[in-house]
C-alpha positions, 0 to 999 in steps of 0.5 A: 271573800265577802260575808253572805249576810246582805246589807240593804240600803235605805233606798231599797225601802224608799225609792228603788229607782230614784235618788237615795233619801236621807229620811223616809217615812213609809206608808205601809198601806200602799205596799211593803218592800219586796225584800227577803227580811225573813233572812238575816240582813243588815241595813245602812240606816237607822229605823225607829218604829212604834207598833200599833197593832198585830204582832211580830217576832224577830231577832236582833243580833240573834236575840229573840224579840216579840213586838206587840202594840205599844212596843218601840223598835230601834234598829241601828246599822250595826245589827243583824236583823231577821223577821221570823213571823209577822201577823197580817194585821201588823201595823206600825208608825216608822221612820228610816234615816241615814247617819249622815242626815243626823250628823249633818243637820244636828249632830244629835248622835253625839249626844244621844247615847242610845244610838251607840249602845241601846239598852234594848232594841225592843221596849214596851212603852206605857200607854202615855209614852206610846200616845206621845210617841205616836203623836210625834210620828203622825206629825212627822208623817204629815209634814213628810207628805206635805210639799214645802220649800223648807221641807228638809229643815222641817223634817230635821227639826221634827225628827230631832224632837222625836229622837230626844223623846226616845232618848228620854224613854231610854233613861237618858235625861237631857239635863244630865251630862253625857257619860262620854264627850261628843267627840268620843261618842262620835269616834265610838260610833265610827269605830263600830261602823268600821268594825261592821265593814272590816271585821272579817279581814281586820281583827287588830285594834291597831287597824281601826285606830289608824283609820280613826287617826288615834292611838290604839290605847286611846281608841280602847279607852274611848270605846270603853268609856262610850259603850262599857266594852273594849274595842277588842271585845267589839271586834271579837263579838262582831266576828262571833255574831257573823259566825253564829248567824252563818251557822244557823244555816244547816246547809252551809258546811263549817269549812265554808263558814270558816272561809266566809269569815276569812279564817286560815282553815276550819281548825283555826275557826273552830279554835276561835269559836270555842275560845269565845263561846265555849262550844265547837261550831258543830255543837253550837249548830246542834243546839240551835 
């Protein structure tokens, strides 16, 4: 049984009936996608946006955030998002892009640590930082809307520059050596993607190690090096996050939550949930 938390494709935001893009710079003045973003969801894309005006309230992996002018918002494919409230005057500069776009063209995700383990998903920028990021966004927006035979390469270079600007804000100076090797960063990112896809059916480190063609010991070590947490911690957190998200829905009985998460029965689920949160599913639900 698959989890009832949907994963939206980048194509749904860009061109629902056209070819799937690698990068998409939206023009919100022409309309917004008709997707129920007020309900928990994931995306198969990365997104970076800068708030220009208005305010939004959202949760990312159930943590609450308030977005105000000057806030930088980062969303990665692994996280569960839910937009609780957005004011009518909310305006942002945004870019969506696929993992493949970056890894194919520049391998930037291997060197930019904030992609693997962001220090914060919403970050308030200083006025100079916000002005610099806004200028980069507008340059990207201009080139995105300008037909050119070399347009994909132009966009790739501008987007890469923007990513390095964001990386510097996340305290990742380019002159310093990375905490983990590029290969380990890539393997850690691949591991998290696999966990998102398979955590309901597979909760053994050995499964993910085999999928990535490394030993369980090596996988645990490289994930710890790249993210500061063990592979088992990531798997457990992914299942707990799914459970907490489903328990937010008061109309969904606990036994159905257990079934959705592929536990043998409600009692096995309750035991797992209590061991990892200190609360029973019913107590967690009552407290939220």
